[in-house]
C-alpha positions as semicolon CSV with decimal commas, in nm:
position;residue;x (nm);y (nm);z (nm)
1;X;7,055;7,506;7,313
2;X;7,194;7,568;6,968
3;X;7,536;7,446;6,863
4;X;7,801;7,716;6,821
5;X;7,900;7,757;6,459
6;X;8,255;7,687;6,372
7;X;8,271;8,012;6,178
8;X;8,264;8,218;6,500
9;X;8,609;8,093;6,594
10;X;8,892;8,209;6,368
11;X;9,139;7,935;6,301
12;X;9,428;8,130;6,147
13;X;9,653;8,420;6,236
14;X;9,551;8,772;6,150
15;X;9,879;8,813;5,961
16;X;10,065;8,625;5,695
17;X;10,417;8,488;5,727
18;X;10,652;8,650;5,472
19;X;10,843;8,439;5,230
20;X;11,173;8,601;5,334
21;X;11,309;8,759;5,652
22;X;11,380;9,126;5,707
23;X;11,752;9,050;5,700
24;X;11,729;8,879;5,356
25;X;11,532;9,171;5,215
26;X;11,778;9,419;5,359
27;X;12,080;9,229;5,230
28;X;11,931;9,213;4,883
29;X;11,871;9,593;4,884
30;X;12,239;9,683;4,955
31;X;12,427;9,864;4,679
32;X;12,777;9,759;4,574
33;X;12,928;10,051;4,769
34;X;12,737;9,960;5,090
35;X;12,855;9,599;5,059
36;X;13,211;9,715;5,005
37;X;13,189;9,946;5,309
38;X;13,065;9,653;5,519
39;X;13,340;9,418;5,395
40;X;13,610;9,684;5,461
41;X;13,469;9,768;5,805
42;X;13,462;9,399;5,897
43;X;13,815;9,352;5,765
44;X;13,969;9,656;5,931
45;X;13,789;9,583;6,259
46;X;13,941;9,235;6,301
47;X;14,243;9,111;6,492
48;X;14,372;8,956;6,176
49;X;14,399;9,302;6,016
50;X;14,575;9,442;6,326
51;X;14,827;9,162;6,335
52;X;14,890;9,179;5,961
53;X;14,932;9,555;5,974
54;X;15,180;9,528;6,267
55;X;15,369;9,261;6,074
56;X;15,375;9,481;5,759
57;X;15,513;9,777;5,958
58;X;15,778;9,553;6,126
59;X;15,891;9,415;5,790
60;X;15,896;9,768;5,645
61;X;16,110;9,895;5,934
62;X;16,342;9,596;5,924
63;X;16,398;9,617;5,546
64;X;16,461;9,988;5,560
65;X;16,679;9,979;5,874
66;X;16,898;9,683;5,801
67;X;16,951;9,756;5,434
68;X;16,988;10,072;5,236
69;X;16,612;10,060;5,149
70;X;16,380;10,298;4,971
71;X;16,264;10,474;5,293
72;X;16,547;10,533;5,540
73;X;16,506;10,587;5,912
74;X;16,252;10,833;6,000
75;X;16,032;10,635;5,752
76;X;15,874;10,939;5,595
77;X;15,715;10,733;5,316
78;X;15,566;10,492;5,576
79;X;15,429;10,792;5,768
80;X;15,268;10,921;5,447
81;X;15,102;10,586;5,380
82;X;14,983;10,561;5,743
83;X;14,834;10,910;5,723
84;X;14,654;10,831;5,402
85;X;14,532;10,500;5,548
86;X;14,406;10,677;5,862
87;X;14,208;10,926;5,652
88;X;14,051;10,651;5,440
89;X;13,977;10,438;5,741
90;X;13,805;10,723;5,917
91;X;13,584;10,791;5,617
92;X;13,501;10,422;5,566
93;X;13,416;10,373;5,931
94;X;13,197;10,681;5,936
95;X;13,011;10,550;5,626
96;X;12,972;10,211;5,792
97;X;12,853;10,365;6,116
98;X;12,596;10,577;5,929
99;X;12,473;10,272;5,752
100;X;12,453;10,080;6,084
101;X;12,237;10,359;6,225
102;X;12,001;10,325;5,926
103;X;11,992;9,952;5,974
104;X;11,908;9,991;6,338
105;X;11,627;10,235;6,253
106;X;11,486;9,998;5,993
107;X;11,511;9,704;6,234
108;X;11,333;9,905;6,506
109;X;11,050;9,983;6,262
110;X;11,031;9,614;6,164
111;X;11,012;9,516;6,539
112;X;10,739;9,774;6,593
113;X;10,536;9,637;6,295
114;X;10,587;9,281;6,427
115;X;10,471;9,389;6,773
116;X;10,155;9,555;6,624
117;X;10,076;9,238;6,428
118;X;10,136;9,023;6,737
119;X;9,900;9,248;6,935
120;X;9,631;9,192;6,675
121;X;9,688;8,814;6,700
122;X;9,666;8,826;7,080
123;X;9,347;9,032;7,059
124;X;9,200;8,780;6,815
125;X;9,294;8,501;7,056
126;X;9,131;8,688;7,340
127;X;8,813;8,718;7,143
128;X;8,826;8,340;7,069
129;X;8,881;8,280;7,444
130;X;8,581;8,506;7,528
131;X;8,364;8,322;7,276
132;X;8,474;7,986;7,425
133;X;8,396;8,108;7,779
134;X;8,042;8,210;7,663
135;X;7,995;7,868;7,504
136;X;8,118;7,695;7,822
137;X;7,888;7,905;8,043
138;X;7,592;7,823;7,813
139;X;7,683;7,453;7,834
140;X;7,706;7,477;8,210
141;X;7,365;7,637;8,229
142;X;7,215;7,375;7,996
143;X;7,367;7,097;8,207
144;X;7,249;7,259;8,535
145;X;6,893;7,290;8,388
146;X;6,892;6,924;8,279
147;X;7,034;6,805;8,613
148;X;6,762;7,006;8,801
149;X;6,499;6,850;8,573
150;X;6,626;6,503;8,647
151;X;6,637;6,576;9,021
152;X;6,271;6,700;9,011
153;X;6,162;6,377;8,850
154;X;6,285;6,193;9,143
155;X;6,484;5,877;9,179
156;X;6,434;5,619;8,919
157;X;6,407;5,259;9,008
158;X;6,673;5,040;8,867
159;X;6,580;4,728;8,691
């Protein structure tokens, strides 16, 4: 029986490992505006922002209620600022949500590509496994043939 050649069994993966992750490539591709939208979204969507904003409004109300401040009691100037802030926040949050949808779509595509590459790797491993099974069957047949030949010769006398 001939020896199986090592070249019939692939020793490496069908795909290469990238130098950087998808997240690193994505982060590097962000524009200044996209980074700013992310920073603002993360800031406005935090408890620290909520508490700071409540504290700001409480200080505003106290200063204008207890003293003869720049914005007396129905706080019209504060309402104007709150309305402007709500308009800006809505726009910023919509921009951030739109970007997040794009990120999710890109990540889904990356996951799909990874799955396709992993499938190729598994198929290559299955081919290796099939080749190894063929080699094992050939070795079993060879051993069976040799054992039958030894049995036909009969018992040997020990010295």
